[in-house]
C-alpha positions in Angstrom: -75.2 66.3 66.4 -72.8 66.0 63.6 -71.3 62.7 62.3 -67.7 62.4 63.5 -64.6 62.0 61.4 -64.0 58.3 61.8 -61.0 57.8 59.6 -57.4 57.9 60.8 -56.5 60.7 63.2 -54.4 63.6 61.9 -51.2 62.1 63.3 -51.5 59.2 60.9 -52.1 56.5 63.5 -55.1 54.3 63.1 -57.1 53.4 66.2 -58.0 49.8 67.0 -61.4 48.3 66.2 -64.4 49.9 67.8 -65.1 46.7 69.7 -62.1 45.7 72.0 -63.1 42.1 71.6 -61.8 42.2 68.0 -58.3 40.8 68.6 -56.3 38.1 66.8 -58.0 35.5 69.0 -61.4 36.4 67.5 -60.7 33.5 65.2 -61.6 29.9 64.4 -59.2 27.4 65.9 -58.4 25.9 62.4 -56.7 29.2 61.4 -54.1 28.6 64.1 -53.8 24.9 63.3 -53.3 25.8 59.6 -50.8 28.5 60.5 -48.8 25.9 62.5 -48.9 23.4 59.6 -47.7 26.1 57.2 -44.9 27.0 59.5 -44.0 23.3 60.1 -43.8 22.8 56.3 -41.8 26.0 55.7 -44.7 27.4 53.7 -45.7 30.2 56.1 -44.0 33.0 54.2 -45.3 32.0 50.7 -47.1 34.9 49.0 -50.8 34.2 48.8 -53.8 36.2 47.4 -57.3 35.7 48.8 -60.6 37.2 47.6 -63.4 38.1 50.0 -66.8 38.1 48.3 -70.3 36.7 48.6 -72.3 34.4 46.4 -75.9 35.7 46.5 -77.6 39.0 47.2 -79.7 39.0 50.5 -83.4 39.5 51.1 -84.4 38.2 47.7 -83.0 41.3 46.1 -80.4 42.1 43.4 -78.0 44.4 45.2 -75.9 44.6 48.4 -74.4 47.6 50.2 -70.8 46.9 51.2 -69.8 47.9 54.7 -67.3 47.0 57.4 -64.1 48.0 55.6 -63.0 50.6 58.2 -63.1 48.1 61.0 -61.0 45.6 59.0 -58.3 48.2 58.4 -58.4 49.2 62.1 -57.9 45.5 62.9 -54.9 44.9 60.7 -53.3 48.2 61.6 -53.1 47.0 65.2 -52.7 43.3 64.6 -50.3 41.9 67.2 -50.7 38.8 69.5 -50.1 39.6 73.2 -48.0 37.3 75.3 -51.1 36.0 77.2 -52.8 35.3 73.9 -49.9 33.3 72.6 -49.9 31.3 75.9 -53.6 30.5 75.3 -53.0 29.4 71.7 -50.2 27.1 73.0 -52.7 25.5 75.4 -55.2 25.0 72.6 -52.8 23.3 70.2 -51.3 19.9 70.4 -48.4 19.5 72.9 -46.3 18.3 70.0 -46.2 21.8 68.5 -42.7 23.2 68.5 -41.6 26.2 70.5 -40.3 27.9 67.4 -43.9 28.4 66.1 -44.8 30.5 69.2 -41.7 32.6 68.7 -42.9 33.2 65.1 -46.3 34.3 66.4 -44.6 36.9 68.7 -43.2 38.5 65.5 -46.4 38.3 63.4 -47.9 41.6 62.2 -49.5 42.9 59.0 -46.6 45.0 57.8 -46.2 42.7 54.7 -49.9 42.4 54.0 -51.6 44.4 51.2 -55.4 45.1 51.2 -57.3 46.3 48.1 -61.0 46.9 48.6 -64.1 48.5 47.0 -64.9 51.8 48.9 -67.2 51.3 51.8 -70.8 52.3 51.0 -70.6 51.0 47.4 -73.4 49.0 45.9 -71.9 45.6 45.1 -72.8 42.3 43.6 -72.1 38.5 43.9 -68.7 37.1 42.9 -67.0 40.5 42.6 -64.2 40.7 45.3 -65.0 43.2 48.0 -61.5 42.8 49.3 -58.3 41.3 47.9 -55.8 40.4 50.6 -52.2 39.7 49.7 -49.4 38.5 52.0 -47.7 35.6 53.7 -50.2 32.8 53.7 -50.0 32.0 57.4 -50.7 35.7 58.3 -53.5 36.1 55.8 -55.2 33.0 57.0 -55.3 34.5 60.5 -57.2 37.5 59.0 -59.9 35.4 57.4 -62.4 34.8 60.2 -62.2 38.4 61.6 -62.6 39.9 58.2 -65.6 37.7 57.3 -67.1 38.5 60.7 -66.6 42.2 60.3 -67.9 42.4 56.7 -70.8 39.9 57.0 -73.2 41.6 59.4 -72.1 45.1 58.5 -73.0 44.6 54.8 -76.2 42.7 55.6 -77.7 45.3 57.9 -76.6 48.2 55.7 -78.4 46.5 52.8 -81.5 46.0 55.0 -81.5 49.7 55.9 -81.1 50.6 52.3 -84.1 48.4 51.3 -86.2 50.0 54.0 -85.2 53.5 52.8 -86.1 52.5 49.2 -89.6 51.5 50.2 -90.2 54.4 52.6 -89.0 57.0 50.0 -86.5 59.9 50.2 -88.9 62.3 51.9 -89.5 60.2 55.1 -87.4 60.3 58.2 -86.1 56.9 59.2 -85.1 56.3 62.8 -83.3 53.2 64.0 -84.9 52.0 67.3 -83.4 48.5 67.5 -80.9 48.5 70.4 -83.1 46.6 72.9 -83.9 43.8 70.4 -80.4 43.6 68.8 -78.2 40.5 69.3 -76.2 41.8 72.2 -74.3 45.1 72.7 -72.1 44.7 69.6 -75.0 43.9 67.4 -76.8 47.0 68.7 -73.9 49.4 68.3 -73.0 47.9 64.9 -76.6 48.1 63.7 -76.8 51.8 64.5 -73.6 52.6 62.6 -74.5 50.5 59.5 -78.1 51.5 59.4 -76.9 55.1 59.3 -74.7 54.2 56.3 -77.6 52.5 54.6 -79.7 55.7 54.7 -81.3 56.0 58.2 -81.4 59.5 59.6 -80.9 58.9 63.3 -80.7 56.3 66.1 -82.0 56.0 69.7 -78.7 54.4 70.7 -76.8 56.9 72.9 -73.5 54.9 72.8 -73.6 54.9 68.9 -74.2 58.7 69.0 -71.1 59.1 71.2 -68.9 56.7 69.2 -69.9 57.8 65.7 -71.6 61.1 65.9 -74.9 59.7 64.6 -77.9 62.1 65.3 -80.0 60.9 68.3 -83.7 60.8 68.6 -86.1 59.7 71.4 -88.8 61.0 73.7 -90.7 58.8 76.2 -92.4 55.5 76.5 -95.8 54.2 77.7 -94.3 53.8 81.2 -93.8 57.5 81.5 -97.4 58.2 80.5 -98.9 55.6 82.9 -96.6 56.7 85.8 -98.8 59.8 86.3 -102.1 59.6 88.1 -103.3 63.2 88.0 -102.4 66.8 87.3 -101.9 67.4 91.0 -98.6 65.6 90.8 -97.1 68.5 88.9 -95.7 70.8 91.6 -93.7 73.2 89.5 -96.2 74.6 87.0 -94.2 77.6 85.8 -92.7 77.9 82.3 -90.8 80.9 81.0 -91.7 82.2 77.5 -89.3 81.1 74.8 -88.1 84.7 74.3 -87.5 85.0 78.0 -89.7 88.1 78.3 -92.0 86.8 81.0 -93.0 83.8 83.1 -96.2 81.7 82.9 -96.9 80.8 86.5 -99.5 78.2 85.9 -98.8 76.3 82.6 -101.2 73.5 83.8 -104.2 75.9 83.9 -103.2 77.1 80.4 -103.3 73.5 79.1 -106.7 72.9 80.8 -108.1 76.0 79.2 -107.0 74.9 75.8 -108.4 71.4 76.3 -111.8 73.0 77.2 -111.7 75.1 74.0 -110.9 72.0 71.9 -113.8 70.1 73.4 -116.2 73.0 73.0 -115.2 73.8 69.4 -115.2 70.2 68.2 -118.2 68.8 70.1 -117.0 65.3 69.5 -114.5 64.7 72.3 -115.7 63.9 75.8 -113.6 63.5 78.9 -109.9 62.7 78.1 -107.6 60.7 80.3 -106.3 63.2 82.8 -103.3 61.1 83.9 -102.2 61.1 80.3 -102.7 64.9 80.2 -100.6 65.2 83.3 -97.8 63.1 81.7 -97.8 65.2 78.5 -97.9 68.5 80.5 -95.0 67.3 82.7 -92.9 66.3 79.6 -93.6 69.6 77.9 -92.4 71.5 81.0 -89.2 69.5 80.9 -88.7 69.8 77.1 -90.8 72.7 75.8 -88.7 72.9 72.6 -88.8 69.2 71.8 -92.3 68.1 72.8 -93.3 64.9 71.0 -95.9 62.8 72.7 -96.7 59.0 72.5 -100.4 59.2 72.1 -101.6 55.5 72.1 -101.3 54.6 75.8 -105.1 54.8 76.4 -107.0 55.9 73.2 -105.4 57.7 70.3 -108.4 59.7 69.0 -110.5 60.1 72.2 -107.7 61.0 74.5 -104.1 61.1 73.1 -104.7 63.5 70.2 -106.8 66.1 72.1 -104.5 66.0 75.1 -101.5 66.5 72.9 -103.1 69.4 71.0 -104.0 71.1 74.3 -100.4 71.0 75.5 -99.1 71.9 72.0 -101.4 75.0 71.9 -100.4 76.1 75.4 -96.7 75.8 74.4 -97.6 77.9 71.3 -98.9 80.7 73.5 -95.5 80.9 75.1 -93.6 80.9 71.8 -92.7 77.3 71.6 -93.5 74.9 68.7 -94.4 71.3 69.5 -92.7 68.6 67.4 -95.5 66.1 66.9 -96.8 62.7 68.0 -95.8 59.0 67.9 -98.1 56.1 67.1 -97.0 52.8 68.4 -100.0 50.6 67.8 -103.3 50.2 66.0 -104.1 50.9 62.3 -101.2 53.3 61.5 -102.6 54.3 58.1 -106.1 55.2 59.5 -104.8 56.8 62.7 -102.2 58.9 60.9 -104.8 60.2 58.5 -107.2 61.0 61.3 -104.6 62.7 63.3 -103.5 64.8 60.3 -107.1 65.9 59.7 -107.5 67.0 63.3 -104.2 68.9 63.2 -105.5 70.7 60.1 -108.8 71.4 61.9 -106.9 73.0 64.8 -104.8 75.1 62.5 -107.9 76.4 60.8 -110.2 76.7 63.8 -107.7 78.5 66.1 -105.5 80.2 63.4 -102.3 78.5 64.3 -100.0 78.5 61.3 -98.1 75.2 60.7 -100.1 73.1 63.2 -101.4 70.9 60.4 -97.9 70.0 59.5 -96.8 68.7 62.9 -94.7 65.5 62.6 -96.4 62.1 62.8 -94.0 59.3 63.7 -95.0 55.6 63.6 -93.3 52.6 65.1 -94.6 49.1 66.2 -92.6 46.2 64.6 -92.3 47.8 61.2 -90.6 46.1 58.3 -90.4 46.4 54.5 -93.7 44.7 54.0 -95.6 47.0 56.4 -94.0 50.1 54.9 -95.1 48.9 51.4 -98.6 48.2 52.7 -98.9 51.6 54.3 -97.8 53.3 51.0 -100.5 51.4 49.2 -103.2 52.2 51.8 -102.3 55.9 52.0 -101.0 57.4 55.2 -99.8 60.7 56.8 -96.7 59.3 58.6 -93.6 61.6 58.3 -91.1 59.4 60.2 -90.8 55.7 60.9 -89.1 54.2 64.0 -87.9 50.7 63.0 -86.2 48.2 65.3 -86.4 44.5 65.5 -86.9 43.5 61.9 -84.2 46.0 60.9 -81.3 45.3 63.3 -81.8 41.5 63.6 -82.1 41.2 59.8 -85.1 39.0 60.5 -85.7 38.2 56.9 -82.2 36.7 56.4 -79.8 35.7 59.1 -76.4 36.1 57.2 -75.0 37.3 54.0 -72.7 34.3 53.3 -69.4 36.1 52.8 -66.5 33.8 51.9 -62.7 34.1 51.7 -61.0 32.0 49.0 -57.4 31.5 48.0 -57.0 32.5 44.3 -53.2 32.6 43.9 -50.1 31.4 45.7 -46.5 32.1 44.6 -47.9 33.7 41.4 -49.7 30.4 40.6 -53.5 30.8 40.2 -55.7 28.4 42.2 -59.3 27.4 41.9 -61.8 25.8 44.3 -64.2 23.4 42.4 -67.6 22.2 43.4 -70.5 20.2 42.0 -72.5 23.4 42.8 -71.3 25.8 40.2 -72.1 28.8 42.4 -69.4 27.7 44.7 -66.6 27.5 42.1 -64.1 30.3 42.8 -62.7 32.6 40.1 -58.9 32.2 40.1 -55.9 34.5 40.0 -55.3 38.1 41.0 -57.9 40.2 39.3 -58.8 43.8 38.5 -62.5 44.8 38.7 -64.3 47.5 36.8 -67.8 48.9 36.6 -69.0 49.9 33.1 -71.6 52.6 32.7 -74.0 53.3 29.8 -75.2 56.4 28.1 -78.0 57.1 30.7 -75.4 57.1 33.5 -76.6 53.7 35.0 -74.1 50.9 35.7 -74.4 48.2 33.0 -72.1 45.5 34.1 -69.2 44.7 36.5 -66.3 42.9 34.8 -63.3 41.1 36.2 -60.1 40.8 34.2 -56.7 39.3 34.8 -54.3 41.6 36.6 -52.1 42.2 33.5 -54.9 42.6 31.0 -55.4 46.1 29.5 -58.1 48.2 31.2 -61.5 48.7 29.5 -61.6 52.0 27.7 -64.4 54.5 27.2 -66.0 54.1 23.7 -64.2 50.8 23.0 -66.2 47.6 22.6 -65.4 44.9 25.2 -66.7 41.3 25.4 -68.3 40.5 28.7 -68.8 36.8 29.5 -70.7 35.0 32.3 -68.0 33.2 34.3 -69.6 29.8 33.9 -72.3 29.8 31.3 -70.9 29.7 27.8 -73.9 31.2 26.0 -74.3 34.2 28.2 -72.1 36.9 26.7 -72.5 40.5 25.4 -70.4 43.3 23.9 -70.5 46.5 25.9 -69.3 50.0 24.7 -68.9 51.8 28.1 -69.4 55.6 28.4 -67.6 55.6 31.7 -65.3 53.1 33.4 -64.7 52.9 37.1 -62.0 50.7 38.6 -63.5 49.2 41.8 -60.6 48.0 43.9 -58.4 50.5 45.7 -55.4 50.1 48.0 -56.3 50.7 51.6 -53.3 49.0 53.3 -50.1 49.0 51.3 -48.0 46.8 53.6 -44.3 47.1 52.6 -45.1 48.4 49.1 -45.0 52.0 48.1 -48.4 52.1 46.5 -50.7 55.1 46.9 -53.3 54.5 49.6 -56.9 55.7 49.9 -57.7 57.1 53.3 -60.6 56.0 55.3 -63.4 58.6 54.9 -65.6 60.0 57.6 -68.9 58.1 58.4 -71.0 60.8 56.8 -69.0 60.5 53.5 -69.6 56.8 53.5 -73.3 57.4 54.0 -73.4 60.0 51.2 -71.6 57.6 48.9 -74.1 54.8 49.7 -77.1 57.1 49.0 -75.5 58.4 45.7 -74.7 54.8 44.6 -78.3 53.7 45.2 -79.6 56.6 43.2 -77.4 55.7 40.3 -78.8 52.2 40.0 -81.4 51.3 37.4 -84.9 51.2 39.1 -85.6 47.6 37.9 -82.5 46.4 39.8 -83.9 48.0 43.0 -87.5 47.0 43.0 -88.8 44.8 45.8 -90.7 42.3 43.5 -88.9 40.4 40.7 -85.9 42.7 40.4 -83.7 42.4 37.3 -80.4 40.7 38.1 -77.4 42.9 37.6 -74.8 41.4 35.3 -71.4 40.3 36.7 -68.9 39.2 34.0 -65.3 38.3 33.2 -63.2 39.2 30.2 -62.9 36.7 27.4 -59.3 36.0 28.3 -60.2 35.3 32.0 -63.2 33.1 30.9 -60.8 30.9 28.9 -58.3 30.7 31.7 -61.0 29.7 34.3 -62.2 26.8 32.2 -58.7 25.7 31.3 -57.8 25.6 35.0 -61.1 23.9 35.8 -60.4 21.1 33.4 -56.8 20.9 34.5 -57.7 20.5 38.2 -60.8 18.3 37.9 -60.0 14.6 38.1 -61.0 12.5 35.1 -63.4 9.7 35.9 -63.2 6.2 34.5 -66.2 4.1 33.4 -66.1 0.4 34.1 
């Protein structure tokens, strides 16, 4: 199943957000109270610039994957308050609010808003604007809460997926199995999309498969296995050979014959669970080309594995190739190694090429730590099905995205705090990523909008925004401007189109591969440097001193 094109359709129109609940009312009340206050004061049309960014990387790491941009663009492309929504806003606000404000809301759209953003799927870092939103201040304030909501979880779960991929390694298949444990339907669908961006290969979520074209995976549960009592329940025992040349009238007998051969050749296995054998046989009759069995309902090594092998060998006689097994409990490292040994034994004993390489999938509340532990112990797992800890972002509940005013009417603004990490970086900015000789990113630098761009081969001073002694010269070998225009408003600026989902995923994977390994490691990763130009550094501290009140000692 191919990933769909999920950018704008060919006719140029942009569909609304995936979730129909994402409307102008998906907002905090204070956005509407501020909009009224701006309107009442005649400030509502003043041109404002806001930066959307985050302050700290999640999960104790030193990188974040940016996601959610497409949904934001879909939102503003279709931003319009319906009449019933305006009536509800009127009911929520003070009775003293003038009628003219609600007439104003009827006309509000995003035709005069401009959005500049880092491409979705990019690896990003604290303080660097993910989005810069320019427009009439009242309108842009109405975008704040939806934008923060759409970016926060998307980026968090994409990062979580990328971290799991980093631990599992490139060669393993990663399956997102989190729908049943996700925070509601939207959390489940969103998790499937953004885990795919973050490097997962497939999902169990059928709705996400339909919406986004994400590959689907899934077989059966323990309930299917335990629903069978005996082989007598299988009434239609016939199975046509894969090439269609003939029909096997009694596939059940063929399975039983193979089970007897396995038991005789090995001399270790006793009687297996025949209700489990019946379930496996029935499933193989239904899906002979996709037979993957859950083998831990009763006993993995004494029953599940020999029963699976009997069915897989019977399928092989008819030209089919079984997929493999899934382990959902127990010592996954030990059981996967034992299962692999037995598959290799079957291949050698019965001359079945490729049997030793059947897929072993593991699930059971996996997370980064368990994947890391499995790697250290040694295992034979080919694919991991990960759910709860992935989609709920159990290790960290939120990313902490913020939306701060940095300029109004061409006048830079700053937000101060006793906590330096919460001080905003003022003015409309340009953002660049500077690369070194080995191809790794060295530093992200923010400059004033009108400053000259960094140039390849030319030395540039990079300064920490707030710590005077932290500074370094960089001679970049490549310079990448990060912010691109995705919504031009009434301007005539060139606009980047929204790429298909698979392109966003490919960008994410490529970006992660470009990062220096010490920035990516799980334990004690090296912080990536985020800086400002010397000129912007001086201006930040000038404005800081200018806006901070001077105390008086008595």
